[in-house]
N, C-alpha and C positions, 0 to 999 in steps of 0.2 A: 417147616417155615411157619412163623406166627402169622395170622390172618386177622383181619378186622371187620368186624360185622356191625351192625347199628342195633339195639336194643331199646326196649322201653322199661324204666324203671318206675315202679307205683311209688308215689309219694303221698303225704297228706294233702298236699294241693295239686294232683292231677300226675300224669306220667311225664317223667324225664326222658327225652331222647338221650342216648349215651352209645359212643363206640365202646365196644368189649373186643379185647385182643387176648388170645390166649396162644399158648404153645400147642405144636403138635401132641398127639398123645391124648391119654385118657384122665390123666392128675392123678391124683388132686395136686392142685398148683398154689403157693402162698399167693394171696391177694394183694394187689397194690391199686388203691385209688388215686386217680389222676386228675386233679383239679386245674381247669383252662385258665388261659389268660384271657383278658378283656375281650379279644378277638373271636373268641369262640369255637366250636366245633369246626375242624377244617382239613384238608390233606395233611398239613404239616403236624398236626396233633396225632391223627391217624399213625403217621410214619414213626412219632417218637413212641406211641403206645407200643408199635410192633416191635421197636428194638429192645424194649422191657421186657415184653413178652417173649422175644428170642432168647431171652436169658433164663427163662423158665417160670415166668411170672403172669398170673392172670390179671389183664389190667381193665379198669373200669374208668371211663372218662365220660361223665356226666355233663350235659348242658346246664350249667349253674345258673342262667337265665329263664328255665323252663317255664316259670309262672306267665310270661308275655308269649309264649307259644314257642314253635319249632326255632331254632337257632336261626336269626336273620343271615342273609348273606353278607359278608363284610369283603369290600374290594381295598385289600390292603394298597393298592396304588394311591390311594386316597391321600396317604400318611404322606407323600411327597409333595402334595399341594398344600399349602398354607389354609386357604378358604376350605376346601372339602375336608382337610383334617379336623378342622373346626367343627364342621357339621357332622362328620363322624363319631367325634367324641361328644358332641352333642347329644347323639342319639345313645351313647353305651354309657357316659356317666350316671344317667338316672339307674340305669339298669343294676350298676355297680353299687350304687348307693342304698337300693331297694334290698340288697342282702344283709339283713339285719343279722346280729349275733344268734338270735334266736332262730331264725329260719335256715341260716348254714347248720346249726346244730341240729334242727330238725332234718333237714333235707340230707345231712351226712348219715344219721342214723337209719335213713332210708335204703341208702346206698350201702351200708355195711349190711343191712339184713338182706337184702339183695344178693351180695356176693355170699353171704353166709349160708342162704338156701340153696345154691348150686352145690350139685355132686362133685364138680370138678375143682372145687376150692378146698384147700386144707384147713383143717380144723385149727382155731387159733387167732389170734388178732391177724389186721390187715396193716399194710405201711401205706403212707400218703405222701404223694408228692404234687407240688404246687408251684405255678409260673404266675409272675406277677400279681395280679389281685387273687390268683389261686393260690399263691404262696401265704399270703395273709388268712384267707381264709381257711386253707388247711391246717395253719395254726389254731385257728378258731375250733376247728373239727377235732383236732387231738385234745385240744383243752375241754372239749366237751364229752368227750368218748374216750377216756385215758385208758379203759381197760380193753379197748376194742382196737386201738390203733397203736401200735408199738414204736412206731419211728416216723418221723417228718423229714423231708429234704423240701427246702423251701429257696427258690433262685428269683432272683431280682423283683422280691416283692417290695411292696411299696405301703405305707401309711400302718405299717407294724408298730409303731410308737406314734401316738398322737396325744394330745391334751384330755381326750373325751374319758370321762370314767370306764367306759367299755373297750378302752384301747386293748388291743390283742395281746400286748406285752404284759398287761396286768393279770393277765390269768394264766400265767405260764407254772404257777405254783401247784396247778392241777395235774399237770405231766408226769408220767411215769416212765415213758419212752426216751429215745435218744432223738435228739434233733440236729439238722445240720442247715446252716444258712448259707447262701452265697450271694452277696451284696454287690451290685453292679457300682462300679467307682463313678463317683461324682452324680450321684443318682438324687435328684431333688425331693424325690418320693421317700429316700431313705437315706438321710444325712448323715455324717460322721458321728454326730452328737447323739442323733437318734440310734445309730447302731450302738454305740457305747450304754445307751439307756436300756436297750435290750438285754446287752450281754450282763449289765449289772442286776436286771431283775433275774435274768436266769441265773447267775450265780449266787444270789441269795436264796433263791428256790433250791438250789443243790440239784438243777437238773443237768445231765449228762448232755453236751451239745458241742458242736465245732461251729463257728463263724468265720468266715472269710470274706474279705474284699477283693474281687477279681480287678486288680490293676488294670487300667486301660480299656476294660469292658463296659459298653454302655448299658442303659436299662433296655432288657428285650434280648439279651446277647445271646440266649437259645433258639431265638426264632428265626429259621432260614428263609422264610417267606416273608421277612421285613428287611428294612435297610439296618437295623441295629444289629443284625446278626455279626457274631464275632466266632468263627471258627476255631480259635485256639480256645476260647472261652467256653465254647460248648462242647468242645471234647473235653475240657477238664470238668465241667459239670457231669459228665457221663460216668467219667471215672469215679468222682465223687458220689454219684447218686447209686453205683452199682456196690462201691463199697460199703455203703449203709445199708443198702437190701442184702447183700450177700451176708453181711455179718448180723443184723437183725435177725435172719431166717435160719442162721446157724443158732440161735437162741442166746446170744451173747450180748445183745443191748439191753441194757437196763438203768434204771434210776439209780444213781453213784455219786457219792460225795468227792470221791476220787475220779470221775468219769472223764471221758476226753473234753476236755474245755480249752479253746483255742481261739484266739483272732489273728489272722495273719493279713 
């Protein structure tokens, strides 16, 4: 059975605390880099990493906010109270905004180096999965390291499309692997127009991808420790994630003009 330990990953700006989930046995196992949502390292993410590891993958879940120190405790009960919710996001939003594309790219390289140095990690590129802001930054990571990340699965990511020159969708031309996007329905951080803009950029770049809207699912639908959890959408996400991972590590995921393009 897969288990989770806490490790420290060296980066150019100090060590990043991370969860490491690995299957039983000696390996080597394909590596999956797991980018957290805004609420950070907590039991729900360890549980999710273990579910991925149980399928035969070694999973690293770094604290993306490591520059501010150990992951602060977040009481998700605060989300139900408007005042406390505002205070919570007042603490979290500056941490999110501090993750510049340059820092994300640099840190992703350090996480990949950590994985590649392990004897129980298989040779070759990793895959990456991200949730909420982690999905957005996971896209930045695969754009920065297209030779080291073979596939991305992004779930209820926000601000993938902005008006800024460094908007994540503008960099998809660098991607050589396969991408999967699951968008929350009626999500103010990723509207229907923004989804269309993302898909147009992916089509123009010839990236193999699938882009789906989970009808009726709210932003954050995968997170069972929040009120946004949607069990049906979460189970659908597991099916999509494992389909992508299993296909990727069979060696069939690749950039292709006739790859899997869809919007559902």
